[in-house]
N, C-alpha and C positions, 0 to 999 in steps of 0.2 A: 565560550560558555563558562560561567562562574560556578565552581564546585561549591563554594560557600554561600550560595544564594539562600535567602530566607524562604520560609515556607510560602509566604505571600507572593514573593517574586516568582517562585516556581509555579505557583497556581496560576498567576496571570500569564506566564509564558505558555503554560499548557492551554489556557483559554484562547490564546491567539490561534492555536491550531484547532481546538474543538469548536470554536465559534463558526468554523466553516460549515458545520452541519446545519446551520440555520438556512443554508441554501435549499434544504428540503422543504422548508416552510415558506420561503420567499424566493422569488426568481433569482436575484443576484446576491442572496445572502452569503453564498460561499466566498464572495469577495468583500462584501460589506461588513460581515461579522468580524473577520480578522482585522479589517481596516479600522473599525470603530474601537476595538480593544487596543490595537496598537497605538492609535492616535491619543487615547486617554492615558495610557500607561507608559509610553515610550520615554518620557522625560523623568519618570519616577523610578522605573526598574530597568537597569541595563539588559538583563536577561530577557525581559518582555520586549524590549526594543529589538534585540537580535532575533528572537523567535518570531516576532511579528513580521519582520522583513522576510524571514524565511517562508513563513506561511503565505504571505501575500505574493511572493515570487512564485511559489509553487502553484497557488490557485490561479493567478493571472496567466502563467505559462500553460496550464491545462486548459484554461478557457480559450486561449489563442489557438492551441492545437485543435480543439473541438470545433471552433468556428471555421478554421481553415479546412478541416476535414469535411465539415458539413457543406461548405461551398464547393469543394471538389466532388462531392457526391452528385452534384447536379450534372456533372459531365462524366459520371460513372467510373471515376478512378479513386474516389475517396473511401469506398467501403474497406479496401485493404488497409488504408491509412487509419481509419477509425479502429480497426482491430489492432493495429500496431500500437496506437496510442494507449489502448487498454493495458498493454503489457509493459509500457514504460515505467509504470508505477504499480508495484505489486504489494499487497498487504497479505501477510500470512499469519494466521492465528496458530499459536503453539499451546495446546491445552493438555495438561498432564492427564486428564481424564480419558483422552483418546490416545493412550500410550501405544496402541498398535500402529498408529500413523506417524509416530515419532521415530523416523528412521533417517539416517544420514543421507541416503541416496535420494529420498523424497525432498529433504531440505535443500540438498545441492541442486536438484532439478528446479525447484521453485526459485532459488536465488539466482541461478544462471539464466533464467528466462526473462527476468526483469532487465530492461535496458538502462534505466536511469536510477531508480530508487526502490529499495526493498524495505518494508516496514514489518518487523517481527513483533507480533503482539502476544504476550504471554509471560510466563515466569522464566527466570534463569534456569530453574531446575528442569523445566520442560525442554529448553534449548540444549542444556547439557545432556539430557537423556537422548535427544535426537542426534547430537554429535557423537555420542558414545555408541549408539546402536548402529553397527555396521553390518548387522545380519539382515539379509534380504530373504523374504519368504517366497516360495514358489507360488506363482499365480496359476489358477486353474480356469482361465478364461476360454480355453479351447480355440483361441485365435489361430494358432498354427494349424490345427486340424481343419478349421474352416477355410483357411487360405489354400490348403492343399486339396480342398474339395472332398474330404473324407466324410463319411457318414457319422453323425454324432450319436445315433441311437443304436 
């Protein structure tokens, strides 16, 4: 990836990934969107060429995983596989406004649950806050009492 990429080059590289959201509007837009952007800009911008390949690889891989899982659901073994595919790719928003949730243990839990890729969305300040916050708060869920069968009232 080029650090000295122009603003236009970075924008087109980002559009290679963001165009996958066109899949919500059309059936196969999640593959067609990145494919169209990549085909148009791959010879002009090296970063768009690289990121277009990354986006297409990711989208096609997920599509194959879901097709195989759907086929396996017919014989009742695919439901656990569908659940597992959901955790291969984890997107975690880090928002400074929700500072109570910015804790190192929660970030660690989220990152270790993803099998293939973790995408952290948010500011560096929010990430640094989460990494620096190693204080855990006591939870009052009454789970232990419920498991012991104790009366809650």
